[in-house]
C-alpha positions as CSV (number, residue, x, y, z in Angstrom):
1,M,-21.4,8.1,-7.2
2,Q,-19.3,5.3,-8.6
3,T,-18.0,2.8,-6.0
4,I,-14.2,2.5,-6.2
5,P,-12.4,-0.6,-4.9
6,P,-10.7,0.1,-1.6
7,T,-7.1,-0.9,-2.4
8,F,-4.8,-0.5,-5.3
9,P,-4.4,-4.2,-6.2
10,R,-8.2,-4.5,-6.5
11,L,-8.3,-1.3,-8.7
12,L,-5.8,-3.0,-11.0
13,L,-7.8,-6.2,-11.2
14,G,-10.9,-4.1,-12.0
15,H,-9.2,-2.5,-15.0
16,A,-7.9,-5.9,-16.1
17,Q,-11.5,-7.1,-16.1
18,H,-13.2,-4.1,-17.7
19,Q,-10.5,-2.9,-20.1
20,P,-8.1,-5.8,-20.5
21,D,-6.7,-4.9,-23.8
22,A,-6.3,-1.1,-23.3
23,P,-2.7,0.2,-22.9
24,A,-1.8,0.5,-19.1
25,V,1.9,1.1,-19.4
26,R,4.4,2.0,-22.1
27,E,8.3,2.0,-21.9
28,K,10.7,3.3,-24.5
29,D,13.6,0.7,-24.6
30,L,16.4,0.8,-27.2
31,G,14.4,3.3,-29.3
32,I,11.2,1.4,-29.4
33,W,8.0,1.8,-27.4
34,Q,6.9,-1.4,-25.6
35,S,3.3,-1.6,-24.3
36,W,1.6,-3.6,-21.5
37,S,-2.2,-3.9,-21.5
38,W,-4.1,-3.9,-18.2
39,A,-4.4,-7.8,-18.4
40,D,-0.6,-7.9,-19.0
41,V,0.1,-5.8,-15.9
42,A,-2.3,-7.8,-13.8
43,R,-0.6,-11.1,-14.8
44,E,2.9,-9.8,-14.1
45,V,1.8,-8.3,-10.7
46,R,0.4,-11.7,-9.8
47,E,3.6,-13.5,-10.9
48,F,5.8,-10.9,-9.1
49,A,3.7,-11.1,-5.9
50,C,3.8,-14.9,-5.9
51,G,7.6,-14.8,-6.5
52,L,8.0,-12.5,-3.4
53,A,5.8,-15.0,-1.4
54,S,8.0,-17.8,-2.5
55,L,11.0,-16.1,-1.0
56,G,9.3,-15.5,2.3
57,F,7.7,-12.1,1.9
58,K,4.7,-11.8,4.2
59,P,2.0,-9.3,5.3
60,G,3.6,-6.4,7.1
61,D,6.9,-6.7,5.4
62,N,8.4,-3.6,3.7
63,L,9.8,-3.8,0.0
64,A,12.3,-1.1,-0.9
65,I,12.2,0.1,-4.5
66,V,15.2,1.8,-6.0
67,G,15.4,3.0,-9.6
68,A,14.1,5.3,-12.3
69,N,10.5,5.1,-13.7
70,R,10.3,1.6,-15.1
71,P,7.1,-0.5,-15.6
72,H,8.4,-3.4,-13.5
73,L,9.1,-1.1,-10.6
74,Y,5.6,0.3,-10.6
75,M,4.4,-3.3,-10.8
76,A,6.6,-4.1,-7.7
77,V,4.6,-1.5,-5.8
78,I,1.3,-3.3,-6.5
79,A,2.8,-6.7,-6.0
80,A,3.9,-5.8,-2.4
81,Q,0.5,-4.4,-1.7
82,S,-1.1,-7.5,-3.0
83,L,0.5,-9.4,-0.2
84,R,-0.5,-6.7,2.2
85,G,3.2,-5.6,2.4
86,V,4.3,-2.1,2.0
87,P,6.4,-0.5,-0.8
88,V,9.1,1.9,0.2
89,P,10.4,3.8,-2.8
90,L,13.9,5.3,-2.4
91,Y,15.6,8.1,-4.4
92,Q,17.7,6.5,-7.1
93,D,20.3,9.2,-6.9
94,A,21.0,8.7,-3.2
95,V,24.3,7.3,-2.2
96,A,24.7,4.2,-0.2
97,G,25.3,6.1,3.1
98,E,21.9,7.9,2.7
99,M,20.0,4.7,1.6
100,V,21.2,2.6,4.5
101,F,19.5,4.9,7.0
102,M,16.1,4.4,5.3
103,L,16.7,0.6,4.8
104,E,17.5,0.3,8.5
105,D,14.7,2.6,9.7
106,A,12.1,0.5,7.7
107,A,13.6,-2.8,8.7
108,V,13.8,-3.7,5.0
109,E,14.8,-7.3,4.1
110,F,13.5,-7.3,0.5
111,V,14.7,-4.8,-2.3
112,V,13.8,-4.4,-5.9
113,A,16.5,-2.5,-7.9
114,E,16.5,-1.2,-11.5
115,D,20.1,-2.1,-12.6
116,Q,23.7,-2.8,-11.9
117,E,24.3,0.8,-10.5
118,Q,21.5,0.4,-7.9
119,V,22.6,-3.3,-7.2
120,D,26.2,-2.1,-6.5
121,K,24.9,0.6,-3.9
122,L,22.7,-2.0,-2.3
123,L,25.4,-4.6,-1.9
124,E,27.4,-1.8,-0.2
125,C,24.5,-1.1,2.0
126,R,24.3,-4.8,2.9
127,E,27.9,-4.7,4.3
128,M,26.5,-2.1,6.7
129,R,23.1,-3.8,7.1
130,P,23.4,-7.6,6.6
131,A,19.6,-7.9,7.2
132,I,18.9,-7.3,3.5
133,R,18.2,-10.8,2.4
134,H,17.0,-10.5,-1.3
135,I,17.8,-8.1,-4.0
136,V,15.7,-8.5,-7.2
137,Y,17.1,-6.6,-10.2
138,D,15.1,-5.5,-13.4
139,D,17.8,-4.8,-15.9
140,P,20.4,-7.8,-16.1
141,R,23.0,-5.9,-18.1
142,G,26.4,-6.1,-16.3
143,L,25.2,-8.6,-13.6
144,R,25.9,-11.9,-15.4
145,H,28.9,-12.8,-13.2
146,Y,27.4,-11.5,-9.9
147,D,27.0,-14.4,-7.6
148,Q,26.3,-12.8,-4.2
149,P,23.7,-14.6,-2.1
150,G,20.1,-13.4,-2.5
151,L,20.6,-11.8,-5.8
152,L,17.8,-12.6,-8.3
153,G,16.6,-11.3,-11.8
154,Y,13.2,-10.2,-12.4
155,E,12.5,-13.0,-15.0
156,K,13.6,-15.6,-12.5
157,L,11.4,-14.2,-9.7
158,C,8.4,-14.4,-12.0
159,E,9.3,-17.9,-12.9
160,L,9.4,-18.7,-9.2
161,G,6.1,-16.9,-8.9
162,R,4.3,-19.0,-11.6
163,A,5.4,-22.2,-9.8
164,W,4.3,-20.9,-6.5
165,D,0.9,-19.9,-7.9
166,A,0.4,-23.2,-9.4
167,A,1.4,-25.0,-6.1
168,H,-0.9,-22.6,-4.0
169,P,-4.1,-22.1,-5.9
170,G,-6.2,-19.3,-4.6
171,F,-3.3,-17.8,-2.6
172,F,-3.0,-14.5,-4.6
173,D,-6.7,-13.9,-4.9
174,Q,-7.3,-14.5,-1.2
175,S,-4.4,-12.2,-0.2
176,V,-5.8,-9.3,-2.5
177,A,-9.3,-9.8,-1.2
178,A,-7.9,-9.7,2.4
179,G,-6.5,-6.2,1.9
180,E,-8.3,-3.3,3.5
181,A,-8.6,0.4,2.9
182,S,-7.0,1.2,6.2
183,D,-3.8,-0.8,5.4
184,V,-0.7,1.2,5.0
185,A,-0.3,1.4,1.1
186,V,3.2,3.0,1.0
187,I,6.0,4.6,3.1
188,L,7.5,7.6,1.6
189,Y,10.4,9.4,3.2
190,T,10.4,13.1,3.7
191,S,13.1,15.1,2.1
192,G,14.9,15.9,5.4
193,T,15.3,19.7,5.0
194,T,15.7,20.1,8.7
195,G,17.0,16.7,10.0
196,R,16.8,13.0,9.3
197,P,14.1,11.8,6.8
198,K,10.9,10.4,8.4
199,G,8.8,7.6,6.9
200,V,5.4,8.9,6.2
201,C,2.8,6.0,6.3
202,Q,-0.2,6.7,3.9
203,T,-3.1,4.3,3.7
204,H,-4.8,3.0,0.5
205,A,-7.9,5.1,1.6
206,S,-5.9,8.3,1.7
207,F,-4.1,7.9,-1.6
208,I,-7.3,6.6,-3.4
209,A,-9.3,9.6,-2.2
210,A,-6.4,11.9,-3.2
211,G,-6.3,10.3,-6.7
212,R,-10.0,10.4,-7.1
213,G,-10.2,14.1,-6.3
214,G,-7.7,14.9,-9.0
215,V,-9.3,12.6,-11.5
216,E,-12.7,13.9,-11.1
217,T,-11.6,17.6,-11.1
218,D,-9.8,17.3,-14.3
219,R,-12.0,14.5,-15.9
220,L,-9.2,12.1,-16.4
221,G,-9.9,8.7,-17.9
222,P,-8.7,5.9,-20.1
223,G,-8.1,8.2,-23.1
224,D,-5.4,10.3,-21.3
225,N,-1.7,9.7,-21.4
226,I,1.0,10.8,-18.7
227,M,4.8,10.8,-18.9
228,S,6.3,9.5,-15.7
229,Y,9.8,10.7,-15.3
230,L,10.1,12.1,-11.7
231,P,11.5,10.0,-8.8
232,M,9.3,7.3,-7.7
233,A,10.2,8.2,-4.1
234,W,8.6,11.7,-4.6
235,V,5.0,11.9,-3.3
236,G,4.0,13.7,-6.4
237,D,4.9,10.8,-8.7
238,H,3.2,8.4,-6.4
239,L,0.0,10.4,-6.6
240,F,0.0,10.9,-10.3
241,S,1.8,7.7,-11.6
242,V,0.2,5.2,-9.0
243,A,-3.0,6.6,-7.4
244,Q,-4.4,8.7,-10.3
245,W,-3.3,6.0,-12.8
246,L,-5.1,3.2,-11.0
247,V,-8.1,5.3,-10.2
248,G,-8.4,7.0,-13.7
249,G,-7.2,4.0,-15.8
250,F,-5.2,6.1,-18.1
251,T,-1.9,5.2,-19.8
252,L,1.5,5.5,-18.0
253,N,4.5,6.3,-20.2
254,C,8.1,5.7,-19.0
255,P,10.8,7.5,-20.9
256,E,14.0,5.7,-22.2
257,S,16.2,7.9,-19.9
258,A,16.2,11.2,-18.1
259,E,18.1,12.6,-21.0
260,T,15.5,11.6,-23.6
261,V,12.3,12.9,-21.8
262,M,11.8,15.9,-24.2
263,N,12.0,13.7,-27.3
264,D,9.8,11.0,-25.8
265,M,7.3,13.5,-24.8
266,R,7.0,14.7,-28.4
267,E,6.5,11.1,-29.6
268,I,3.8,10.3,-27.1
269,G,2.1,13.7,-26.8
270,P,0.8,13.4,-23.4
271,S,-2.5,15.0,-22.4
272,Y,-1.6,15.2,-18.7
273,Y,1.7,16.3,-17.4
274,F,3.3,17.3,-14.0
275,G,6.6,18.5,-12.7
276,P,8.1,20.6,-9.9
277,P,9.0,24.2,-10.8
278,R,12.6,23.3,-11.5
279,T,11.4,21.2,-14.5
280,F,9.4,24.1,-15.8
281,E,12.3,26.5,-15.2
282,G,14.6,24.1,-17.1
283,L,12.2,23.9,-20.1
284,L,12.0,27.7,-20.2
285,T,15.8,27.9,-20.1
286,A,16.1,25.5,-23.0
287,V,13.6,27.7,-25.0
288,S,15.5,30.9,-24.2
289,I,18.8,29.4,-25.3
290,R,17.3,28.4,-28.7
291,M,15.7,31.8,-29.2
292,E,19.0,33.6,-28.5
293,D,20.6,31.5,-31.3
294,A,17.8,32.2,-33.7
295,A,18.0,34.7,-36.5
296,A,17.1,38.3,-35.9
297,P,13.7,38.4,-37.7
298,K,12.7,35.3,-35.7
299,R,13.8,36.9,-32.4
300,W,11.9,40.1,-33.2
301,L,8.7,38.1,-34.0
302,Y,9.0,36.1,-30.8
303,A,9.3,39.2,-28.6
304,K,6.4,40.8,-30.2
305,F,4.0,37.9,-29.9
306,M,5.4,37.0,-26.4
307,A,4.5,40.5,-25.2
308,L,0.9,39.9,-26.6
309,A,0.8,36.6,-24.8
310,R,1.8,38.1,-21.5
311,R,-1.0,40.6,-21.9
312,V,-3.9,38.5,-22.9
313,G,-2.9,34.9,-23.1
314,A,-3.8,33.9,-19.5
315,D,-7.1,35.7,-19.8
316,I,-8.0,33.7,-23.0
317,L,-7.2,30.5,-21.2
318,N,-9.3,31.5,-18.2
319,G,-12.3,32.5,-20.4
320,A,-12.1,36.0,-19.4
321,P,-13.1,38.9,-21.8
322,V,-10.6,39.9,-24.4
323,S,-11.2,42.2,-27.3
324,L,-11.7,40.6,-30.8
325,G,-8.6,42.3,-32.2
326,D,-6.4,40.7,-29.5
327,R,-8.1,37.3,-30.0
328,L,-7.4,37.4,-33.7
329,L,-3.7,38.5,-33.1
330,Y,-3.4,35.8,-30.5
331,K,-4.7,33.2,-33.0
332,L,-2.0,34.3,-35.5
333,G,0.6,34.1,-32.6
334,D,-0.6,30.6,-31.9
335,L,0.0,29.6,-35.5
336,L,3.4,31.3,-35.8
337,I,4.9,31.1,-32.2
338,Y,2.9,29.5,-29.4
339,G,1.9,26.3,-31.2
340,P,5.4,25.4,-32.4
341,L,6.7,26.4,-29.0
342,R,4.3,23.9,-27.3
343,N,5.5,21.3,-29.8
344,V,9.0,21.9,-29.0
345,L,8.3,21.4,-25.3
346,G,6.3,18.2,-26.0
347,M,3.0,19.9,-24.8
348,S,1.2,20.2,-28.1
349,R,-1.5,17.9,-26.8
350,I,-1.5,18.8,-23.1
351,R,-5.0,19.3,-21.7
352,V,-3.9,19.8,-18.1
353,A,-0.5,20.3,-16.5
354,Y,0.3,20.6,-12.9
355,T,3.3,21.9,-10.9
356,A,3.9,20.9,-7.3
357,G,6.6,20.3,-4.8
358,A,7.6,23.9,-4.2
359,A,6.2,27.3,-4.9
360,I,6.4,28.5,-8.5
361,G,7.2,32.1,-9.3
362,P,4.2,34.0,-10.7
363,D,6.3,35.0,-13.8
364,L,7.1,31.5,-14.6
365,F,3.4,30.4,-14.1
366,R,2.3,33.3,-16.3
367,F,4.6,32.3,-19.1
368,Y,3.2,28.9,-19.6
369,R,-0.3,29.9,-19.2
370,S,0.2,32.8,-21.7
371,I,1.2,30.4,-24.5
372,G,-1.8,28.2,-24.0
373,V,-0.5,25.5,-21.6
374,N,-3.2,24.8,-19.0
375,L,-0.7,24.8,-16.2
376,K,-2.1,24.8,-12.7
377,Q,-0.7,24.4,-9.1
378,F,-1.2,21.4,-6.9
379,Y,-0.4,22.0,-3.2
380,G,0.3,19.4,-0.6
381,Q,3.1,17.6,1.3
382,T,4.3,14.0,1.6
383,E,2.1,13.9,4.7
384,T,-1.0,14.8,2.8
385,C,-0.5,12.7,-0.4
386,A,0.5,16.0,-2.1
387,Y,-3.2,16.7,-2.0
388,V,-4.4,19.8,-0.1
389,C,-5.4,22.4,-2.8
390,L,-6.5,22.1,-6.5
391,Q,-6.8,24.9,-9.0
392,Q,-9.9,24.4,-11.0
393,D,-10.2,25.4,-14.7
394,G,-11.4,28.9,-15.0
395,K,-10.5,29.7,-11.4
396,V,-6.7,29.8,-11.7
397,K,-5.0,32.7,-9.9
398,L,-1.3,33.3,-10.4
399,Q,-0.6,34.2,-6.8
400,T,-2.5,31.3,-5.1
401,V,-2.5,27.5,-5.1
402,G,-6.2,27.2,-5.4
403,S,-9.0,26.3,-3.0
404,A,-9.3,23.2,-0.7
405,A,-9.4,20.0,-2.7
406,P,-12.5,17.6,-2.3
407,G,-12.6,16.1,1.1
408,I,-10.0,18.7,2.6
409,E,-10.6,21.4,5.3
410,L,-8.2,24.3,5.5
411,K,-7.6,26.6,8.5
412,I,-5.0,29.4,9.2
413,A,-3.6,29.3,12.7
414,D,-3.1,32.5,14.7
415,D,0.5,32.6,13.8
416,G,-0.3,32.2,10.1
417,E,0.5,28.5,9.7
418,V,-1.7,26.5,7.3
419,L,-3.5,23.7,9.0
420,V,-5.1,20.7,7.1
421,R,-7.6,18.1,8.0
422,G,-9.2,15.5,5.7
423,V,-8.9,12.4,3.6
424,S,-5.3,12.7,2.6
425,V,-3.7,13.3,6.0
426,L,-1.0,10.7,7.1
427,Q,-1.7,7.8,9.4
428,G,1.5,8.6,11.1
429,Y,5.4,8.6,10.8
430,Y,6.8,5.0,10.8
431,K,7.9,4.1,14.3
432,R,7.8,7.7,15.3
433,P,4.8,8.5,17.5
434,D,6.7,11.4,19.0
435,A,7.2,13.1,15.6
436,T,3.5,12.3,14.7
437,A,2.2,14.0,17.8
438,E,4.3,17.1,16.9
439,V,2.4,17.6,13.5
440,L,-1.1,16.3,14.3
441,D,-3.1,18.2,16.8
442,A,-5.9,16.9,19.1
443,D,-8.5,18.0,16.4
444,G,-6.9,16.1,13.7
445,Y,-5.3,19.1,11.9
446,F,-1.9,18.5,10.2
447,H,0.6,21.4,10.8
448,T,2.1,22.0,7.4
449,G,4.9,24.3,8.4
450,D,3.9,26.7,5.7
451,A,2.7,30.2,6.2
452,G,-0.3,31.4,4.2
453,V,-3.4,33.4,3.9
454,L,-6.9,32.6,2.5
455,D,-8.6,35.2,0.3
456,A,-12.2,36.1,0.2
457,E,-13.0,33.2,-2.3
458,G,-11.2,30.5,-0.2
459,H,-8.1,30.4,-2.3
460,L,-4.9,29.8,-0.4
461,R,-1.7,31.9,-1.0
462,I,1.5,30.4,0.4
463,I,3.9,33.1,1.6
464,D,6.9,30.7,2.4
465,R,7.9,28.1,4.9
466,A,6.8,29.4,8.3
467,K,10.3,28.8,9.7
468,D,11.8,30.9,6.9
469,V,9.5,33.8,7.1
470,G,11.2,36.6,9.2
471,R,11.3,40.2,9.8
472,M,14.0,42.7,8.8
473,L,15.3,45.2,11.2
474,G,13.1,47.9,9.7
475,G,10.0,45.7,10.3
476,A,9.4,44.5,6.7
477,M,8.3,40.9,6.3
478,F,11.1,38.8,4.8
479,A,10.0,35.8,2.6
480,P,13.1,34.5,1.0
481,N,11.5,31.9,-1.2
482,Y,9.3,34.6,-2.9
483,I,12.3,36.6,-3.9
484,E,14.3,33.5,-5.0
485,N,11.5,32.3,-7.3
486,K,11.5,35.8,-9.0
487,L,15.3,35.4,-9.6
488,K,14.9,31.9,-10.9
489,F,12.6,33.0,-13.6
490,F,15.6,34.2,-15.5
491,P,17.2,31.4,-17.5
492,Q,20.6,32.5,-16.4
493,I,19.9,31.9,-12.8
494,K,19.6,28.2,-11.8
495,E,19.4,28.6,-8.0
496,A,19.4,31.5,-5.4
497,V,19.5,31.7,-1.7
498,C,18.5,35.0,0.0
499,F,19.3,36.1,3.5
500,G,17.7,39.1,5.5
501,D,16.0,37.9,8.6
502,G,17.1,40.1,11.5
503,R,19.2,42.2,9.0
504,D,18.9,45.7,7.7
505,E,19.1,44.6,4.1
506,V,18.8,41.5,1.9
507,C,21.8,39.7,0.3
508,A,21.9,36.8,-2.0
509,F,23.9,33.8,-3.2
510,V,23.3,33.0,-6.9
511,N,24.1,29.9,-8.9
512,I,24.3,30.6,-12.7
513,D,22.7,28.0,-15.1
514,F,25.9,26.7,-16.7
515,E,24.3,25.8,-20.0
516,A,22.4,29.0,-20.5
517,V,25.2,31.3,-19.5
518,G,27.7,29.3,-21.4
519,N,25.7,29.7,-24.5
520,W,25.4,33.4,-23.8
521,A,29.2,33.6,-23.4
522,E,30.1,31.6,-26.5
523,R,27.9,33.8,-28.7
524,R,29.9,36.9,-27.4
525,G,33.3,35.2,-27.9
526,L,33.9,35.0,-24.2
527,A,36.3,32.1,-23.4
528,Y,36.0,30.2,-20.1
529,G,37.5,27.1,-18.6
530,G,34.6,25.6,-16.7
531,Y,32.0,26.6,-14.1
532,V,34.3,28.3,-11.6
533,D,35.9,30.4,-14.3
534,L,32.6,31.3,-16.0
535,A,30.9,32.3,-12.8
536,A,33.7,34.7,-11.9
537,K,33.9,36.6,-15.3
538,P,33.1,40.3,-14.9
539,E,30.7,40.1,-17.9
540,V,28.6,37.3,-16.1
541,L,28.5,39.3,-12.9
542,G,27.1,42.0,-14.9
543,L,24.5,39.8,-16.5
544,V,23.4,38.6,-13.0
545,A,23.3,42.2,-11.8
546,D,21.0,43.1,-14.7
547,C,18.6,40.2,-13.6
548,I,18.7,41.3,-10.0
549,A,18.0,44.9,-10.9
550,Q,14.9,43.7,-12.7
551,V,13.8,41.8,-9.7
552,N,14.4,44.8,-7.4
553,A,12.4,47.0,-9.8
554,D,9.6,44.5,-9.5
555,L,9.8,44.3,-5.7
556,A,9.8,48.1,-5.4
557,T,6.3,48.2,-7.0
558,E,4.8,45.6,-4.6
559,E,3.3,46.9,-1.4
560,G,5.3,45.8,1.6
561,M,8.1,44.3,-0.5
562,G,10.1,47.4,-1.5
563,D,12.4,47.0,1.6
564,T,13.3,43.5,0.6
565,Q,15.2,44.5,-2.5
566,I,18.5,42.6,-2.8
567,A,21.4,44.9,-1.8
568,R,24.5,42.8,-2.4
569,F,25.1,39.5,-4.1
570,L,27.7,37.1,-5.1
571,V,27.9,34.2,-7.6
572,L,28.9,31.0,-6.0
573,H,31.9,29.1,-7.3
574,K,30.0,25.7,-7.4
575,E,26.5,24.5,-8.0
576,L,24.5,23.7,-5.0
577,D,24.2,19.9,-5.0
578,P,22.3,17.2,-3.1
579,D,25.4,15.1,-2.8
580,D,27.0,17.9,-0.9
581,D,23.9,18.2,1.4
582,E,23.1,21.6,0.2
583,L,19.8,20.6,-1.5
584,T,17.4,17.8,-0.7
585,R,16.9,15.0,-3.1
586,T,13.8,16.9,-4.3
587,R,16.1,19.9,-5.0
588,K,14.8,22.0,-2.1
589,V,17.3,24.4,-0.5
590,R,18.6,23.3,2.9
591,R,18.8,27.0,4.0
592,G,20.2,26.4,7.5
593,F,22.9,24.1,6.4
594,I,24.0,26.5,3.6
595,A,24.0,29.4,6.1
596,G,26.4,27.4,8.2
597,K,28.5,26.0,5.5
598,Y,29.1,29.4,3.9
599,A,29.1,31.6,7.0
600,V,32.2,33.3,5.8
601,L,30.6,34.4,2.6
602,I,27.5,35.8,4.5
603,D,29.8,37.7,6.8
604,A,31.6,39.1,3.8
605,L,28.3,40.2,2.2
606,Y,27.2,42.1,5.3
607,G,30.7,43.2,6.3
608,G,31.1,45.4,3.3
609,K,33.9,43.5,1.7
610,T,34.3,43.6,-2.1
611,E,35.7,40.0,-2.4
612,Q,36.2,36.8,-0.3
613,F,38.4,33.7,-0.8
614,I,36.7,30.4,0.0
615,E,37.7,26.7,-0.3
616,T,34.9,24.1,-0.4
617,Q,34.9,20.3,0.0
618,V,32.8,18.6,-2.7
619,K,31.8,15.0,-3.3
620,F,32.0,13.4,-6.9
621,E,29.6,10.9,-8.3
622,D,32.0,8.1,-7.8
623,G,32.3,8.7,-4.1
624,R,35.7,10.6,-4.1
625,T,36.0,14.0,-2.5
626,G,37.8,17.0,-3.6
627,A,38.0,20.8,-3.1
628,V,37.0,23.9,-5.1
629,S,38.4,27.2,-4.2
630,A,37.9,30.7,-5.6
631,T,38.0,34.4,-4.7
632,L,34.5,35.5,-5.1
633,K,33.5,39.1,-6.1
634,I,30.8,40.8,-4.1
635,V,28.5,43.1,-6.1
636,D,26.3,46.0,-5.1
637,A,22.9,45.6,-6.7
638,K,20.8,48.4,-8.1
639,R,17.8,49.4,-5.9
640,F,14.7,51.4,-6.6
641,P,12.6,53.8,-4.4
642,P,9.8,51.6,-2.9
643,L,6.1,52.2,-3.7
644,K,4.4,54.2,-1.0
645,A,1.3,52.7,0.5
646,A,-1.9,54.6,-0.2
647,A,-3.1,56.8,2.6
C-alpha cells in the first residue's frame, strides 16, 4: 500500500515535487479561468505562511477564514497548518453577532477574509472582541481607503513572507517537517441545531484517512476535476476540497460566484461533484421550470422517456439485468433527453457524484440515477469528518446510505442510535471536555444522534434524527424528516416541517419555491405582488394540496407509514431563513425553535381552525428588522386507506 505523508502541508509539497506543472486550482475571475499549478500553490503557501509568521502567528494559534471558495483561502488553510497552527473556517453568510461567538470561543487573533463585505463584519466583530489583531483580505476592491490597524492585503502579506523567508532560511521547511499526524488540522463548528455551535477538533490523521477512503473507493486521481462551491466551513467541503484534493491530487475549480455555478460547471465539465440534497432539489426545480415552459411535443417526449428512466435507468446504472428492448429505448432516450439534460445540469462528464449533509428523499435520488448520473450517498457528521458510510458502485440502494467506509465500525445501540468508531472520529470538542464526554463513550464509539438500522448486507438506513423520531398516539412511528423529504421532491415545495409526535395526526408547514411557483402562476395569468401574496393564493394552496395528496398516496402504500399521512397543512407567509434562526447555516431545520416561534400556528392546525392571523419579526440582510403579517388559510389534505400488513 502506498505510503501517504502524515500532514496536509507535506502532501502539498509531495504533489509539487511529483507533478509540479499539473493544474492544482482554477478560479474564474472576470469571466476568465485562472490556473495555479501544484508548484504555484506550494510557493504561495510558503509565502503566506512566512507572512503569518512575520506577524507573530505561531504553533497552536488559530486562524479564522471567512469567505466564499477562493484559491487563496484554501491556501490559507494549508499555510496555517504549515506553522502547526489551526485553520477555523467560518460561514461567510453569518452575521457579525454569530461570528463573534466563534472568534471568541476559538481565541482567534488572526483572520483571513475574502473581501470588503467580510472585512466590514470583522471590524464590527473587533469592536466586540478587541483581541483580533490582524485581518488579511484577499480582494482589495473597496478597501483602498481603509486604514484600521492590523488590516493587510494578501499581496502585501506575501511580500512580507518572502522577506521573512529570506531572513530565516530553513524556517518553513523545518516547521512543515515538525508537523505530526496527531496535530489538530482544523476546527469546524457544528451547525448548532440544538444550541450554541461547538468547535470540532479533527487531526491530520483523521481527515487524511477519510480522504484516502473516498479517493481509493472511487479511484480518484490527477485527471479528475471537482467544482468547489459549498461553504468552506461545512465539513463536506473540507473533506472533498481539502482532504481528498490533497490525497488524490486532482484539480479544484472555484466558480466566479454562487450565481454562476451552473454556467461554470458546464465550462469545466467536472468528473466529480458533491452537494447537499438542497442543491440537487434546486437543480431539479430549475429543470422542471424549463420543461413547463417548453413546447407541448417536447413536454410529451420528456414525460415518456422519464417514465422509462424511472423504470429501468437506475438498474442500468447498477449493472442489473434489463431487457434488450428497454436498453435500446434507453439509448435513444439518452440521445434525445438524458444526455442534453445532464449537459444543462453541468453533469455531462460526471463519473461520480455524492450528496451528503442531510437525508435525501428516495424519489430525488432515483431521478438523478435514472438519467445516468452516478449519484451516491455519503453519510457522516462534522464529528466524523463526514466519513462513516460510502455507497460503492454497483451496490447502491435508494433507501440506504451504504456500508461502513474503510476504517469504520458501525453499531446500532439498543435504542436504535447509530454508533461509530474508527479513523475519522473527532479528537474532541475545542475546550469542551464535558461535551466530548457526552458523545464519546468508554469504548471509543461516537454517538451520532441518528436513528438507524443495518440490513442483512451491512447497509445502513437512517430513519431520522433520534431526537426527532417519535410516536403518534395510535402507536405509529413518526419520522418527520422522511415525510419532509418526500414533500421537497416536488419543485413547488422548497421546505417543509411536519409535526405529529404525541398527536393523533400529522400536520405540516410548507414553504413554496418562489421561483417555481411564480413561473407556474405567470403561465396561468395569475397576478401576485410578492411571496406573501403568492403563498396565499387559493390556486397555490390547491397546487400544494395536490403535492401533499401524492405524498399521502405514497405513504399509504408503505407498511407502517399509512397512519403518518398529512391531515392538515398551511403555507407559511415567509421563507424559513438562517438569519431568523429558523434554519442552520447548513440549511437544516431547527425544529424545536420553529415549534416555539410558530406555536400559534400549530395550535390552529390541531385546533380545527380554518385560518390564523400571525405577525412575524424578520431580519434583513443589512441588519434591519421588520415584520411580516398575514392571515393563513388552513387546508385539509386528502388521505388514503393505509396498506394492511400481511398476516
